[in-house]
N, C-alpha and C positions, 0 to 999 in steps of 0.2 A: 147769183140768180137772176136774171131780168129783172128793170123795173117794173111794174104791171102800172106804171100811167101809160109807155110807152106799147105796152100789146092794147093796151085797152086804144089811143089813139089810131092801131094797128086799122082797127075791128070796127071804125068807123066811116071809114073810106072805103072802104072794101067791102060792100054790104054783104051785095050775092057772093061770096065765096068766103064766107065766115070759115068754112073746115081749112081751108090752105093755108092763113097765118095762124092760128092754134096749133096746124101738126107744126108749123118752122117752130112754131114756141117753142115747143117739145124735142122737137131733135137738138134746138139749139142749146134748149134748156141741161137737157141730153151733153150733147158737148160737150158745155162748160164745163160740164159736172165731169163731163167721163177726164175733161184736158187736167181740171183741178185735181181728178185722184189721181192722173199718170203724174203727173204732177206732183203729187207732195205721195206718188208711190216711187216715186223718179231720188226728193230729198232721200222716203225712209232707206231705200235703195240705198243710192252714196250710205250717208249716214247708216246704214248695219257694213256695207263695203267697205268703207272708214273703218269703223267699229270694230270690220273680223278685218284690214291690215293692222290694225293697229293688237288685236288678238295677236292673229300673226306673228308679230315681230316680237309678240311677250311672250308669246308659244317657245317662236324659234330662241331666243333669251330664255327660257326656261331651261327649252333644249340642251341646249349652249350651258347655262350652267350646272346645266343635271349632269353633262357629259364630262364636264371640268370638274362636279363632283367622282362622281362615279369613279375617273379617274384619278381622282385623291383620295379617295376611300379604298382605289384598287391596289396604293402607292402603299396607302395607311396599312395596307391587310397585313399589304408585301414585306412590309417591311415589321408588324409588325405579327408576324411567319420568319421571317428574319432572325429579330429578336428571342423566341420565342423560342425556337430552334436550338440562337445561341445561348438563353437562358439555360432550357433542358444539357445543351451539352455540357454548361459549369456544373449546374444542379449532376447529372450526373462523376464528371470529374471531380467536383468534393465529393461524393458518393462515396467515390473508388479512393481516394486519399483520405476519406475515414475509416471509410471499414479498415483502408490498410491503417491507419495510425492506430483502430484499436484491435484489430487482429496482435497488431506488435505489441500495443498495451498489454490486452490478456495474457500472451506471452510468457514478456517482461513478470506480469504480477503471479503469476503459477510460479516463473523462479522462485521469484526475491519471496511468493510464499513458504516452495521446498526452501530452498536456503534458510526462511525464518526458520525453519521447525527445524532445520538440523541443527541450526543455532540453539535455541531451544532445546534439544536434543543433549548438547554436546556441553549448553549453558549448564544444564540441570544436573550431566553428567560428570563436568569440572567442578559443583557444587558439593555434593557425595564426597566427589574425594576427595574437597576445604574439608570437609570436612570428615570426611574420614582420619587427617591423613593429622587434622585439631584436635577430637582424638585419640589415635595414640598419640603425639606432644605431649596431649595433658597430659594422658596414661605414664608416656619413660617421664614426664617431669613430677607430675606425683610420688613414683616411685622412685625417681632418683633424691626425690626432695628427702622420704623416706628413708631409704639409704642412708644421706643425708644427715636425717639429726637420728639416726640409730650408730653412725661415724660421733654427728657429737657429743654423745651420749656410752659411747663407747671410748670416748679420747679427752672425756671428758673423767667418766670410773678411771679409765690410767691413769693421767694428769693428775687426780685426784690421790690415786696407787701410791704412784712414784714422786710425791709427795709429802704423803705420807712417809713411806718409805724413804726419803730423803732428811724428811722430819726427826727419823726413829734411828737413822746413820748421825742427823745430828748432833743427835743429846744422846748419844753410846759416844760416839768422840765426845763432846762435849767433857761429859763426863770421867773420862781418859787422858781427854785433857787436864781434867783439874784431878783429878791423883796425880797423873807424875806430875805436874805443877805445882803439888803442893808437898810430894817426896824431893821437888828437884827443892821445893823453896827449903824446907827444912836441913836437905843436904847442903844445903849454901848456908845454912845458917849454924849445923853441927863444923860445919871448917872453919865459918868465920870467931862460933865460938876455943878452935882450938887454936884461932890465931891473939887471941887476947880479944875481939873487936865488936862488941855490940850489935848487931845488925839495928836496934829501934837508932839510934844513933849513926844510920848511915840514909 
């Protein structure tokens, strides 16, 4: 704003023209204000332009970063897709292998169960046959033992009979020999007596 003293001096010197200086002062004031407003606006405009340039630069930088991140994200998505596809392929391959192994194991289990059932049947039959054989052996042994016992009893009877017969025969033979011996002794005594020999002195 213009100084008031200067305005008052101008009004005292030119009294007949009072309205013109006041109009000039108003216009000058407006002009100065306009100039100040324009300067302020230019500064604001320059500041805004600088801010806008900085914002544009930041925006471009952010856009560049976003593009880079999008590329990285796209690459990561592609990698993830490849990894997922590879994992799915490996999973399917493993699943197929496991299914094949399970099928083979099931077939093996069925075969082993069949073999086990057959072995159990054979074992049962073998046990029954063995029990039957043992029972037959026990029966044969028992029968043979009975026969042996009877034979021993008969042999004992025969032996006792033979011994009794032998003893009886020996007894009879002994009596005969004793009788014969007595007769022989008497004959010898008689003969010795005939020859005049006393048998008691011999």
